[in-house]
N, C-alpha and C positions, 0 to 999 in steps of 0.2 A: 749444430748444423740444424736444428728441428726447427727453431726458431725462424733461421732462414728463410726455407722453403713455407712460412705457412705466413712472414713480411712477404713472398713472391709473391702466391696465392692471391694474397690482400691485394697487391701493386698489381697483376693482372685483368682481376674481378673490376676492378675500377677501372680498369684502360680498356677493360672491356664494356663495361655502360657507361663509359663518356663517350667511347665506337657508335655505340647503336644510337647513341643522345644524338649525336651527330649526325651520324646518318636519316635520324628522324628530322632534325632539321634540314638535313639537305631535302631531303623529296617534297616537303613543302613550299621549299626555294623556288621562285618566278627571275628566270634573267630573261633580259633583251639585246636580245645582235642587232646591230644595223649595219646598212652597207649606202655606198652612192649616195652620200648627205644623207641618209634619212631616210631614201624613197621611198629604201622597205628594210623592213621592221621584223621580226621574227622572237617571240616569247615562246624560249623552254621551261619550266620543270629543270630540276635536282638533275629527276632520273631521264631528262633530256625528252621527254615527251614532249610533245610541240602545242600547243595553246595557243597560240594567235598568229598572225599573218598580216599585217599591213603591209599598203602595197599602194602607192604611186599610180595613180590614175594614164597619169603620161607615161610610166615607165612602160604598158603595156601595149603601147604603138612599136616599142622593138619586141618582139617577145625572146628571144634568142639573149640581149641588154636582161631583156625580166629575169630568165633562168639562171642569169649570172649572178645576178645580183641576189633572187632568192635563197640562189647556195653560200652566198659570205656572207649573207645576214644568219642565217642557220650554222654555218661555221663561225662567226664572229658570237653566239650564243653558247655551242661547245664548248668554246675555250674555255670561255669567262666562268663556267659551271665546272670546269677543270680543272681552274685554277683556286674559284672558292671551295673544289671537295678536297684539293691538297691541302688549302693551308688550315681548315677544317679540321682533316686528319688529324693532320699534325699536333693542331693543339690535342686530339682527342686523344691521341699517342705519346703527351710529354715527348715528344721529335727523337720517341723512339725511329731507326731506319725500321723497313721491311725491310728482307729479301729480293734481291732481285728478282723481277718477275711477279713476286706478290701487288696481287693492286687491291686498293681500297675501294667500294665496298665490297664485299668478299660475294 
């Protein structure tokens, strides 16, 4: 029994190291979302910090449309980060399912 606990602790430590590495990689990741056929693009980091917004000048003629496209581009980038985060964290935890409600990164 004692050997099983030691082995389990080693696995937990390795998983924690893998998760930290994945979190560090995600923090340095940059993802671009777009809307309106590329008329608006938003670049976010893996921590969802906005780095860049590009707006085609023709969009600015209609402020409501510009607002909608900016929101859509932001949401597109945010969703891409969520997918990448889930993928990388799943690999880091070796497919172990987290309890419901427990979000990564902590």
